[in-house]
C-alpha positions in Angstrom: 131.5 87.3 -0.2 133.4 87.9 -3.4 137.0 87.7 -4.3 138.5 89.5 -7.3 141.9 88.8 -8.8 143.6 90.8 -11.5 143.1 94.3 -12.6 143.0 93.8 -16.4 140.0 93.6 -18.7 139.2 90.0 -17.8 137.8 89.6 -14.3 137.7 86.4 -12.3 135.0 86.3 -9.7 134.5 83.6 -7.1 131.3 83.8 -5.1 130.3 81.9 -2.0 127.6 79.3 -2.8 126.2 79.0 0.7 122.5 79.5 1.0 121.7 78.4 -2.5 119.5 75.3 -2.8 121.2 72.2 -4.2 118.9 72.3 -7.2 120.2 75.7 -8.1 123.8 74.4 -8.1 122.8 71.4 -10.2 120.8 73.4 -12.7 121.9 77.0 -12.7 119.2 77.9 -15.3 116.7 77.9 -12.4 118.4 81.0 -11.1 117.5 82.8 -14.3 113.9 81.5 -14.4 112.4 78.4 -15.9 110.6 80.2 -18.8 111.4 80.0 -22.5 113.6 82.9 -23.4 114.8 83.5 -19.9 118.2 85.0 -19.7 120.9 82.5 -18.6 123.2 85.2 -17.3 122.9 85.8 -13.6 122.1 89.1 -12.1 125.6 89.1 -10.5 127.3 88.8 -13.9 125.0 91.5 -15.3 126.0 93.8 -12.4 129.7 93.3 -13.3 129.0 94.3 -16.9 127.0 97.3 -15.9 130.0 98.2 -13.7 132.3 98.2 -16.7 133.7 94.6 -17.0 134.2 93.6 -20.6 134.5 89.9 -20.0 134.1 87.3 -17.3 135.6 83.8 -16.9 132.7 81.7 -15.6 131.9 78.2 -14.7 128.5 76.7 -15.6 128.7 74.1 -12.8 130.6 73.6 -9.6 134.1 72.3 -10.4 137.1 70.8 -8.6 139.1 73.6 -6.9 142.5 72.4 -8.1 141.2 72.1 -11.7 139.7 75.7 -11.5 143.0 77.1 -10.3 145.0 75.2 -12.9 142.7 76.2 -15.8 142.5 79.9 -14.7 146.3 80.1 -14.2 146.9 78.5 -17.6 144.5 80.9 -19.3 146.2 84.0 -17.9 149.6 82.5 -18.7 148.6 82.0 -22.3 147.3 85.6 -22.5 150.6 86.9 -21.0 152.7 84.8 -23.3 150.8 86.0 -26.4 148.8 89.1 -25.9 147.5 89.0 -29.5 145.3 86.0 -28.9 141.8 86.5 -27.6 140.5 85.5 -24.2 138.5 82.6 -25.7 141.6 81.3 -27.5 143.6 81.5 -24.3 140.9 79.5 -22.5 140.8 77.0 -25.4 144.6 76.5 -25.2 144.4 76.0 -21.4 141.7 73.4 -21.9 143.7 71.5 -24.5 146.8 71.6 -22.3 144.8 70.0 -19.5 143.3 67.4 -21.8 146.7 66.4 -23.2 148.3 66.2 -19.7 148.7 62.5 -19.1 149.8 62.8 -15.5 146.2 61.9 -14.4 143.4 60.3 -16.4 141.0 62.8 -14.8 142.6 65.6 -16.8 140.7 64.5 -19.9 137.4 64.2 -18.2 135.2 67.2 -19.3 133.7 67.7 -15.8 137.1 69.2 -14.8 137.4 71.7 -17.6 134.3 71.7 -19.8 132.2 74.0 -17.5 134.3 77.1 -18.2 133.6 79.8 -20.7 134.2 83.4 -21.4 131.1 85.6 -21.2 131.4 89.0 -22.9 134.2 90.1 -25.2 136.1 86.8 -25.8 138.0 88.1 -28.8 141.3 89.9 -28.9 141.9 92.5 -26.3 
């Protein structure tokens, strides 16, 4: 089951994690193989690139849902506010805004924002 939001060059994908062994959630590299030189990009992400996606916003580990929504929304708001910045810069700004938000001490904790990255074309659109 997949959900897609947005129609621009950056796609956000959310996949159901049911059926995956807990070790796969804790160490996603197992999904790519445990051999030296094994590709870390999952087959699902590769399929999106083959289908024409230029960039994906991904998480390297399971994250708090509210944090994911906040970080994703802030990333898209930064891109909308200044379309000249790249996707990676928009994500960086969203992360910094979350870290600097003193409303909760958890905002500075890397587990809430550190797992996100842009895969693909992270530069200017």
